[in-house]
C-alpha positions as CSV (number, residue, x, y, z in Angstrom):
1,M,-46.8,-67.6,8.4
2,S,-44.2,-68.4,5.8
3,E,-44.5,-67.2,2.2
4,A,-44.9,-70.9,1.0
5,A,-47.7,-71.6,3.5
6,R,-49.5,-68.4,2.4
7,T,-49.1,-69.4,-1.3
8,W,-50.5,-72.9,-0.6
9,G,-53.4,-71.4,1.4
10,L,-54.3,-69.1,-1.5
11,R,-54.2,-72.0,-3.9
12,L,-56.5,-74.1,-1.8
13,L,-58.9,-71.2,-1.4
14,A,-59.0,-70.6,-5.1
15,L,-59.6,-74.3,-5.7
16,A,-62.4,-74.3,-3.2
17,I,-64.0,-71.3,-4.8
18,A,-63.7,-73.0,-8.3
19,V,-65.3,-76.2,-7.0
20,G,-68.1,-74.2,-5.4
21,V,-68.8,-72.3,-8.6
22,W,-68.8,-75.5,-10.7
23,A,-71.1,-77.2,-8.2
24,N,-73.5,-74.3,-8.2
25,V,-73.5,-74.0,-12.0
26,S,-73.9,-77.8,-12.4
27,L,-76.9,-77.8,-9.9
28,E,-78.6,-74.9,-11.8
29,E,-78.1,-76.7,-15.1
30,R,-79.6,-79.9,-13.7
31,E,-82.6,-78.0,-12.2
32,A,-83.2,-75.9,-15.4
33,T,-86.1,-77.1,-17.4
34,T,-86.2,-77.8,-21.1
35,E,-88.5,-79.4,-23.7
36,K,-88.3,-82.3,-26.1
37,L,-90.6,-83.4,-29.0
38,I,-91.1,-87.2,-29.0
39,E,-92.8,-89.4,-31.7
40,A,-94.8,-91.6,-29.4
41,S,-96.6,-94.8,-30.5
42,V,-100.3,-95.2,-30.0
43,S,-101.9,-98.4,-28.7
44,Y,-105.6,-99.2,-28.5
45,N,-107.7,-101.0,-26.0
46,R,-110.7,-102.1,-28.1
47,P,-114.0,-103.8,-27.2
48,R,-114.0,-107.6,-27.5
49,G,-115.1,-108.6,-31.0
50,F,-114.0,-105.4,-32.7
51,L,-111.0,-104.4,-34.8
52,V,-109.4,-101.0,-35.6
53,L,-109.2,-100.8,-39.4
54,D,-107.0,-97.7,-39.8
55,P,-105.1,-97.1,-36.6
56,V,-103.1,-94.0,-36.2
57,Q,-99.6,-95.4,-35.4
58,S,-98.0,-92.4,-33.7
59,V,-98.5,-88.8,-32.6
60,L,-96.0,-86.1,-31.6
61,V,-95.8,-85.5,-27.8
62,R,-93.9,-82.4,-26.4
63,V,-92.8,-82.8,-22.8
64,R,-91.0,-80.6,-20.3
65,G,-88.6,-81.5,-17.6
66,S,-85.1,-81.0,-16.1
67,R,-82.1,-81.2,-18.5
68,K,-81.1,-84.4,-16.8
69,A,-84.5,-86.0,-17.3
70,I,-84.8,-84.9,-20.9
71,R,-81.3,-86.1,-21.8
72,S,-82.1,-89.6,-20.5
73,L,-85.5,-89.7,-22.3
74,N,-86.0,-92.0,-25.3
75,P,-89.2,-92.5,-27.4
76,Y,-89.8,-95.9,-25.8
77,M,-90.4,-94.2,-22.5
78,V,-93.5,-92.3,-23.8
79,D,-96.6,-94.1,-24.9
80,V,-100.1,-93.0,-25.8
81,Q,-102.9,-95.4,-24.8
82,V,-106.5,-95.0,-26.2
83,E,-109.6,-96.6,-24.7
84,I,-112.3,-97.4,-27.2
85,T,-115.7,-98.0,-25.6
86,R,-118.0,-97.7,-28.6
87,T,-119.5,-101.0,-29.8
88,E,-120.9,-99.9,-33.2
89,P,-119.0,-100.1,-36.5
90,G,-118.0,-96.7,-38.0
91,T,-115.6,-93.8,-37.6
92,I,-115.0,-92.3,-34.2
93,S,-113.0,-89.3,-32.9
94,L,-110.7,-89.9,-29.9
95,P,-109.5,-86.8,-28.0
96,L,-106.0,-87.2,-26.5
97,G,-104.8,-85.6,-23.2
98,P,-102.7,-86.3,-20.1
99,D,-104.9,-89.3,-19.1
100,N,-103.8,-91.1,-22.3
101,L,-100.1,-90.6,-21.7
102,L,-97.7,-93.0,-20.1
103,M,-94.3,-91.4,-19.3
104,P,-91.8,-90.9,-16.4
105,D,-93.2,-89.0,-13.4
106,E,-90.6,-86.3,-13.5
107,L,-91.8,-85.1,-16.9
108,E,-94.7,-82.7,-17.7
109,L,-96.9,-82.8,-20.8
110,V,-96.8,-79.7,-22.9
111,S,-98.8,-80.8,-26.0
112,I,-100.0,-83.7,-28.1
113,E,-100.2,-83.2,-31.9
114,P,-102.8,-83.9,-33.1
115,N,-104.9,-83.8,-29.9
116,V,-107.8,-85.6,-31.6
117,I,-107.4,-88.7,-33.9
118,Q,-110.0,-90.5,-36.0
119,V,-110.2,-94.2,-36.5
120,E,-112.6,-96.7,-38.0
121,I,-113.7,-99.8,-36.1
122,D,-115.6,-102.9,-37.4
123,R,-116.9,-106.1,-36.0
124,E,-114.5,-109.1,-36.2
125,I,-116.1,-112.2,-37.7
126,T,-115.0,-115.7,-38.7
127,Q,-115.9,-117.6,-41.8
128,R,-114.7,-120.2,-44.3
129,V,-113.2,-119.1,-47.6
130,L,-112.3,-121.0,-50.8
131,V,-108.6,-121.4,-51.7
132,E,-107.6,-120.7,-55.3
133,P,-104.3,-122.0,-56.7
134,R,-102.1,-119.8,-58.8
135,Y,-99.1,-120.7,-61.0
136,S,-95.7,-119.4,-62.0
137,G,-93.6,-120.5,-64.9
138,Q,-94.3,-123.1,-67.6
139,P,-94.0,-126.9,-67.7
140,A,-91.4,-128.6,-69.7
141,V,-91.6,-128.4,-73.5
142,G,-94.4,-130.7,-74.8
143,F,-96.2,-130.8,-71.5
144,E,-99.1,-128.9,-70.0
145,H,-100.8,-128.6,-66.6
146,G,-104.4,-129.4,-65.7
147,E,-106.6,-127.9,-63.1
148,A,-105.0,-128.2,-59.6
149,E,-106.8,-129.9,-56.7
150,V,-106.5,-128.2,-53.3
151,F,-106.8,-130.2,-50.0
152,P,-108.6,-128.8,-48.1
153,N,-110.2,-126.4,-50.5
154,Q,-111.4,-124.1,-47.8
155,V,-109.8,-122.4,-44.8
156,L,-111.1,-120.7,-41.7
157,V,-110.3,-116.9,-41.5
158,T,-111.0,-114.1,-39.1
159,G,-111.1,-110.4,-39.9
160,P,-113.3,-107.3,-40.2
161,A,-116.8,-108.0,-41.4
162,S,-116.6,-105.3,-44.2
163,M,-113.6,-107.0,-45.7
164,L,-114.7,-110.7,-45.4
165,E,-118.1,-110.0,-46.9
166,K,-116.3,-109.0,-50.1
167,L,-113.7,-111.8,-50.0
168,A,-114.6,-114.5,-52.6
169,N,-111.4,-116.6,-52.2
170,L,-107.9,-116.7,-50.9
171,R,-104.8,-117.6,-52.9
172,A,-102.1,-120.1,-52.0
173,Q,-98.5,-119.3,-52.6
174,P,-97.6,-119.6,-56.3
175,I,-97.1,-123.1,-57.7
176,A,-93.8,-123.3,-59.6
177,L,-94.3,-125.2,-62.9
178,D,-90.9,-124.6,-64.4
179,G,-89.6,-127.7,-66.1
180,R,-92.3,-130.0,-64.7
181,S,-93.0,-133.1,-66.8
182,E,-95.1,-135.2,-64.4
183,T,-97.9,-134.8,-61.9
184,F,-96.7,-133.5,-58.5
185,E,-97.9,-132.3,-55.1
186,E,-96.8,-129.4,-53.0
187,T,-97.7,-128.0,-49.5
188,L,-98.2,-124.3,-49.7
189,G,-99.0,-121.4,-47.3
190,I,-102.1,-119.2,-47.7
191,V,-101.6,-115.6,-48.6
192,A,-103.9,-113.1,-46.8
193,P,-104.8,-110.0,-48.8
194,N,-104.6,-107.7,-45.8
195,P,-102.8,-107.8,-42.4
196,L,-106.2,-107.5,-40.6
197,I,-107.3,-110.8,-42.2
198,Q,-105.8,-113.8,-40.3
199,V,-105.8,-117.4,-41.4
200,V,-107.0,-119.5,-38.4
201,Q,-106.7,-123.0,-39.8
202,P,-105.2,-124.6,-41.6
203,S,-102.4,-122.3,-42.4
204,K,-101.2,-124.5,-45.3
205,V,-102.8,-126.6,-48.0
206,T,-101.7,-129.4,-50.2
207,V,-102.0,-128.8,-54.0
208,R,-101.9,-131.6,-56.6
209,V,-101.1,-130.5,-60.1
210,P,-101.7,-132.9,-63.0
211,I,-99.0,-132.6,-65.7
212,T,-99.7,-134.4,-69.0
213,A,-98.1,-134.5,-72.5
214,K,-99.6,-132.2,-75.0
215,P,-101.7,-134.0,-77.6
216,E,-99.9,-134.2,-81.0
217,P,-101.6,-132.2,-83.7
218,P,-103.4,-134.2,-86.4
219,P,-101.4,-134.7,-89.6
220,K,-102.2,-132.3,-92.4
221,S,-104.2,-133.9,-95.2
222,R,-102.7,-133.7,-98.7
223,S,-105.1,-132.8,-101.5
224,K,-104.8,-135.0,-104.7
225,K,-104.2,-133.3,-108.0
226,R,-106.8,-133.9,-110.6
227,A,-105.7,-135.5,-113.8
228,S,-106.0,-133.2,-116.8
């Protein structure tokens, strides 16, 4: 065998060994396990006619898997689902475990922090609530506004019983009075005081605001001087 052929043979052998070592190391790295901490969102399956008042939005989930699986993992791939079966208002404790977790099959659950969450549930009711107008700014100089008329003056809302029982009225969006010198009408949306309170219908009302000229003050009387 020539010297050149022997040299090329050694080079090819060295290349084959390098490729084999790289493949072995790469395989070991892919198969090695590691862990990752994920902030996972919590979703609730609640009984019909009930609302969760203070939902825990997320928990920390630690998972274990291959380096490849962990590298490709993002928070949207891990979700915690809670089943609420209680049908009485109040605070309940909900333990969290593997049965509550949705994640790729190649991953293993290490821990959930916290592993117990507390939430409050309440009955969902529907009722009619008065709409109260509110104002911003002032009419033009020499003018004033009267009491606004709201059409309709009530709207149908839904929400937790504990909140709606204390709700005397809802407010429409502010009525801009700046520079107004005559009666006008506006269509305004209803402002709910809490995201758990939803306006069912109508979602908007028409408000009529009377604008009138301010009455002129009576003239000042002049007292007559007595003759001495």
